[in-house]
Every structure is written in C-alpha cells, then in structure tokens.
N, C-alpha and C positions, 0 to 999 in steps of 0.2 A: 618508464616504459610509455610508448605512445598509446593513447587510448584508441581502442578499436570501435567501441560503441558507447556513445554518450546518451544517458537516459535522464529523463526528468519525470518525477512522480509527484502527484498532486496532494499526497499526504504521507505521513511517516510510516504507517503500517503498510501502505501500498508499496513504498520504497523497499522495505525489508522483505516483503513478499517477492518482489521482482529480484532482489539481490539473492534471496535463497534459491530461487530456481536457476539463475545464472550460475551460482556457485556449485550447483550439481556437477558442472563440467570439471571442477577441480581447479579452475583458474581463479586467481585472486580477483575479488570484487571489492571495490571501495565505495562506501556510501557517505556522502557529504550532507550534513544537516544545514539546509539553507545554502544560498549562493556563496561560495567561498570568497573571502576578501583577499586572500593571498594568491599569488600567481600559481598557475598549474604546473607544479613540479612533483616528482615522485608519484606519478599517477599510475593507476592500475589499468589493465586491458579493458575492464568494464567499470566505468565510472557512473555513479547514480547520484543525482542531486535531489534530495527530498525537500519538497516545499509544503507549506501549510496553506494551500490556495484552493482547495476543492470548493469551499463555500465563500471564498473571498469575493469582493466586488470584481466584476469582469476586468476593469481597467487595471486593477492591482494584480490580478492573476496573470494577465497578459504581460505586464511589465516585468514581473518576477521571472516568468518562464523565458522571456526573451533574454534577460540577464544571465540566466542559467545556461541558455544556449551559447551565448558568447563565451562563457568560461569553458564549456565543453569543447568548443571549437579551438580555443587556445590550448587545450590539452592534446589536440591533434585529431580529435574525432571527425570522421567524414560521414558517418551514419548515426542516426538519432532515433530515439524511442520515447514517445510521450505516453506515459503510463497513467491510467485512471482505474477506477474500481471495476471489478468484474460484474457489478450490478449497474454500471453506467450511471452512478450517482451524480446527479446534476439537477439544475433547474431549467426552465424554458429559456433563460438567458445564457446559460453556460454552466461550468466554464470549459467543458470539453471542446466544443466546436470553436469558440473564439480563440482559444490558445492554439489549436491545431492550425487555423488559418493564419495566425500571426507567425507561427514557426515556418509554415510553408512559404510565406512571403519572404522571411529572412533567409531561407535556404534556397529560394529561387526554384521551387518545385511546384508543379501544377496538379499533383494528385497524391493522395495518401489513402491509407486503408484504416478501418476501424474493426477491431475484433476483440471484444472483452471476454470471450469464452474462456472458461477454466474448468474443463470436464472433471478433473480430479476433485474439485470442490463443488461439483453439481451445477456449474454454469454452462449453458449451451445456447447456441443461436441456430434457429431454423426458420427459413424464409423471412429473415430479418427480425424475428421475434426472439427476445431473450427469455430463457427459462431458468428458474432456480429449482433444481431438482426436477420434479414433474410439473411444477406450477409455473404458469406465465409470471413474469416479473411483477405485474400489477396485481396478482392474486397471492403473492408470496408475502412473508413478513416484512419485506423491504418496503411495501406500500405504506407502512407506518413509521418509516425512518424519521427521527425527530427533526432532522435538518433538511433532508432531501427525500421526502416521500415520493415514491415512484408509482405513478398512477396510470402509466401506459407501458406496454410490453414491446412495442414496435420501435426498433432503434432508428429507423428512417424518420418516423414521425417525431421522435425525441430530438434527433439531430438537426432536422431541417430549420426549426426556428432559431437555432444557435449560429448558423453559418450563412454566408452571403452567396456562396457558389453551390451548384446543384449536387444532390445526393443520389447515389445509386446503390445497387445490390449485386453481389456475386453470390448466387444461392448454392445450396448444398449439392444440387445436381451438377453444377459446374465444378465445384470443389472436388467432388468424387471422381472427376475425370482426370485430375492431376495438375501438376504445376504449369505445364505448357498451356492447358486450357484456361487456367486462371490468368496467366499473363496475357493471353490473347483477348480474354474478356475485358481485362483492365485497359488494354490498348484500345479496344473498341469503345469502351465508355469514355476514355480520354478524348477520342475524336469527336464525341458529341458534347464535350464540355463538362463531363461529370468529374468533379474534383474530389469528392468525398465518397468513399465506397465502403459499405458494410459488407463483411464476409461471414457467411454461415460457417459454423464449426460445432460438431456434436461429439467429437472424440479427439484424443491427442493426435491420432493419425491425421486428422484434418488439419490441425495446427502445424504439424510437420510439413505437410504439403504446401500450406499457405506460406510458411516461413521460407521454404525452398523457392517458391515462386516470387516472393517479394523481398528476399534478403538484400538485394542490391538497391532497393529504393532508398532515397535519401532520408525519408521520414516514414516511420511506422508508428501507428498508435494502437493501443489496445490494453487488455489485461496482461498480467505478468506471464501467463502461460504461453502467449504468442511468442515471447522472447526466448522461451526455454530451449527451442531447437537451434537457436542462432550460433552458440559457441561451436557446436560440432560442424555446422555448415561453414563457419569461418575457418575452422581448422582444415577442413577438406579442401577449401579453395585457396588456402594460403594467406588469407586475410589476417588470421591469428596465428602466431608462432606456437609451435608445439612445446616450446620450452618456457612459455609464459609462467611466471612464478605462482606457486600455490599459496593458499592462505595458511597462516600459522595460528594455533590456538594458544593464547596466553593463559597463565594460571590465575585463578581468582579465589578469594576467600569464600567460606561456606554460608555466610549470613544471607538470608533471602527475604524478599518482600514481594507480595502480590498486590498489584494496584489495578482496579477495574472500574472504568467509567462508562464502558459501552452499555447501551440498552438493547442490544440485539437479542434475538431469541436464543441463539447459541450461547452467548455469554451469560444470559440468565440461567441457562441449563448448567453451564460450567461453574458458576457461583453456587448454585443449588447443590451440585455434586460435591464441591469442596466443603460446604457447610455440613452436608450429611455425613461426611467422613471425618468430622471432628476437628477441622482446622480452626485455629483461633481467628476471629473475624470481627471487624467493626464496620457498621453500615453508616455511610455518610448521607445525611438527609439534606438536600439543597435548601429547604426552608429553614432548618436549624442553622445551617452554615451561613445563610444570608443574615440571620439575626445575631448569631453569637460568634461567628468565625470558626476557625479550625482548632481552637484551643483544646477542646475535649478529645478530639481525634489524636492530636499530638501527645496529649497526656497518656492516652491509652497505648499509643505506639511505644512510648518510652519505657513501659513496663513489660514489653513483649520479649520473648526469647526468639531472636531472629533465626536461630538454627531450625526452628519449627515452621518457618515460612508463613507468618501471619498474613491474612488477607484484609485489605481495606477497599471497600467497594461502594459505589453509588449506583451500580447496576440495579434496574428496576423494570417492572412491567410497563408497557406503553401507557396504560391509564394513569399510573403514578407519575410517569414522566410528563404527560400532558397537564396533569394537575399542578405540578411545580412550575411548568412553563406559563400556565394561565395566571399564577400568582406573581411570578417574578419577571415574566417575559422570556422568550426563547433564548436570546443571547445571554441574558443575565443568569438564567438557570444553568446554562452550560459553563459559563465562566466561573461561577462560584464553586462548582465541583472541580473544574480543572485547577483552580488556584489551590484548593485544599489538597488535592492529590499531589500537586507540585511541591507544596510545603512538606507533605508526608514523605515524598521521595528524598528530598534533601535531608530531612531529619533521619530517615532510615540509613542513608549513606553515612552520615556523620556518626551514627550509632554502630556502624560496622556492617551494614548490608552491602554485599558485593555482587549479588545476583538479583536482578529485577525482572519480574514478569508483569508486563503491562498490557491491558486489554482495552482496545478502542483507539480509533484514529486520532480524535481530538485529544484524548488523554495522553497518547503517546507523544504527540507534538508538545504538549504542555510539560510533560515530565522530562523529555530530552532537553528542552530549552532550560528548564529549571536546573538541571544537572550540568548545564554548560557544555553539552556534548556537541562537537563540531564534525566528527568523523567516526564512522563505524567500519570495522572489518567484519566480514561475514563468515559465520561458522556453519555447523551442521543444522539441518532442518529438524524441527520437532514434529511438525505436521506439514502437509503440502502448503508451501508459500509462507511458512513461519519459521525462520531460522533463529538460532542464537547468534548474537552479534557481540563484538568486543570493543570497548572504548576506555578512555581515561576521563575521570571526573574528579575534581578536587584533589588531583595527584594520586588517585587510587585507580587500579585496574578493575573495571567492572565487566560483567556479562549481562547483557540486556536483550530481552526478547520483546518485540512490539507486535501484538497480535491484532489483526483486523477483527472486528466484532464477530463476524459470522464464521470465522475459520476455526479449525481444530475440533477435536472430539470433546465430549462432555468431561473427559478426564484430563483435559489439556494442562491445567495448572500443575497437576501431579506429573504428567508426562514430561513437561518441560524440566522439572527438577531431576527426574530420573535420567533424562537424556544427557544432561550436563555431567552428572556423576559418572555415567557410563563411558564418556568420551576419554 
C-alpha cells in the first residue's frame, strides 16, 4: 500500500507513542527501527521510522533524519511528520530545530509548525509556554532530566537558538477562532519571513482544529497528539482509503520481563508501586555494573519464574543518578545501564520471555537493538501514547511495549500485563 503519512521520531518510545495514537484509527501502522536498508515494499498507510537521535550530535541527527526522509519518500509519502517529545527535550544546539530546517530544505517548503502539546498526558502550550500539568516546564520534574534538563518554559526562546530562520507564534486566541483563522495567521507570518511557528494548544479540541488547518502542509512537527486527528481527516478528504488494512494481533507466549531504565518521576512511582505489591525485582547499580559487569543480574534472572513478570530496574531518584554520573561521567553511567538491560533482555528472551515491558527512551532503544528488532506492528494502547507492539526476535514472536519515562499511571507495569491478557 502507498504510504499516506511518513513519520520520523527522535527516539523509540516517542515512535511507539505516535504509533499508538495513529493506530486508534484502526488503520495499520508500521514502525521501523532505524532507517530501513531494504527497499520500501509492503508498506503501511502510516509508516514511522524510529531513530535514536534525540541527544546525538547535530550533524549525525540531521544525516539520519534526512536518510529516513528519503526512504519514506520512496514509500510514496507526500506528507511528513517530525515527532519529538511532548516536553520539547533538547539542548540549545538541537536537535529539534536543525532537523526541522534540514527536512524543510529537502522538501522545498518555507514554513512548518511546532506543537508538542499532549493534553491527555498533561502537556499544554499557552502563549508559547509549555506546561506539564499545572507547572511550567522549567518548574516541573523535567528540569532535572539527566540528559536534557529543561530550564526554560518558553518554546520560542528554546527554538530560536536552534534555527537560522525566524520563529513566530499562533496563540490560543487565534486557535480558538478556528482552522481558517489559523491558516490566515500562518499565511500572514509567511509573508514576513516567519518559517518556524509555535502553536498554542490546551485541549484535544485545539489539536483537532490545528490538524484541520495544517493537514495539507508538507511537513508538520510536534508531539504525537498533534498527529492523532490526521487519520480521520485523511479519510474525510479521500487521501486515505477507507479499506486500508487493519492491524492483526499475533499470539505470544506468557513469559514476561519488566525492564526499567528511566529516572523520571513517574517511572520511579511505577517501580515503587510494583515493589510494594510484591513483584520479584533486582536493582541494577551503575557503579557496581561498571566494576563487576552484569553477571550478578544475569544469575538472578536465570532463577526467576518468568510467568510472575520479574522486574529489573536502574530507576533511581535524581540525586542518585547525579552521584553515579559524577563518578562515571554522564555518558558512561547511561551506557553501563543500557548494556546491562540489553544483556538481560536477550537472556530473558532465550529463557522464554515473550512479553517485554520496557520503561525509558534510551533503554527502549538499547533493548530493541539488542533483540535485533527491525519492525514493529502496533496493537492496543495500554495508556495514552503507550501501545503494545508485535515483532519477531531470534525467530520468536514477541509482544513489546516501550514506555516513555513520564507516561502511564503508577500501576502501568500491571496494567500492561492485564491489557495483553484481556485482548
């Protein structure tokens, strides 16, 4: 099938977040891990390429996303979506802005929009400022993110150092007036040379209006929730066929493993809840891993009953994360944990685990790479933006969920297991 919308995500959990919301339409969504090496054949209506470029050097991120764009174009896509985190995770150098400008150049377009709002998960934008729940971004737990601490809430100020062309705003007052007013304001900004436009959104209804106004733009950028209205809009205007194939759910074995590397506040709460309710668990200490390797963790895993869904976690409070980073270095502290969880994932699969619950963007990238996963088909959502996905690894059919650190309720690890059983 010809691809209708080609999407590029800057990390793996963000890609599954986007895939889950698009899959609400019932239309098949295919998620590719990394830029595919094979030609674009047997593609889905919605194709997503998941990259691990959120914190990569700018030149590397730009090169990867441009390669992804070329593959999506070869799949037949004429419209494209650059997906980043709903908390606009980035540094003063990028990679959100540099990638957007590179994609704009390759597509020959002179304007795009930015809207990371995700109201269902408490992310909203008002007068260009991003909120996490009721807190400005810079006052939320995201301010202490170990890789991309966010110390400013204003998206215009965050984006301007990353791009060469001017930045503007379509505020909530204009959005509230509807799609035609949004289009008129975008056109007016274009005549003054404004290439990068932040759009306010505080509710799903705002996102629906923005998507309606901008659905014909060659390139959209934002959080996954902005893409959620697009399937119905494409069905309405004939861009998407009503007989597009739906996703099928394959059968998997019952063995389960929970792997958590995220240090977010919500994942800390999810780990604590799982521990309180008696789940078997092993804590991965980055300092011990750096000195002794993952041998103790693998020995513990070998003794576990996978039908009881044991948890292996490096999740810790910000102070503990900083202490490990000070001893090992930021990059090394992350890598030693990712390597250990990757080894545990492969060992769990080989021991019979067929259901994997993974928390954290970097962890998800490392685990999927270790499992040799190249493509995921998208299933039912467990929580907003977090679906079950299906893949083949080592000749075995697996169910895999990749959870962004701050997504899901405190009961997420149990919710995920219950959702898969209920399907």
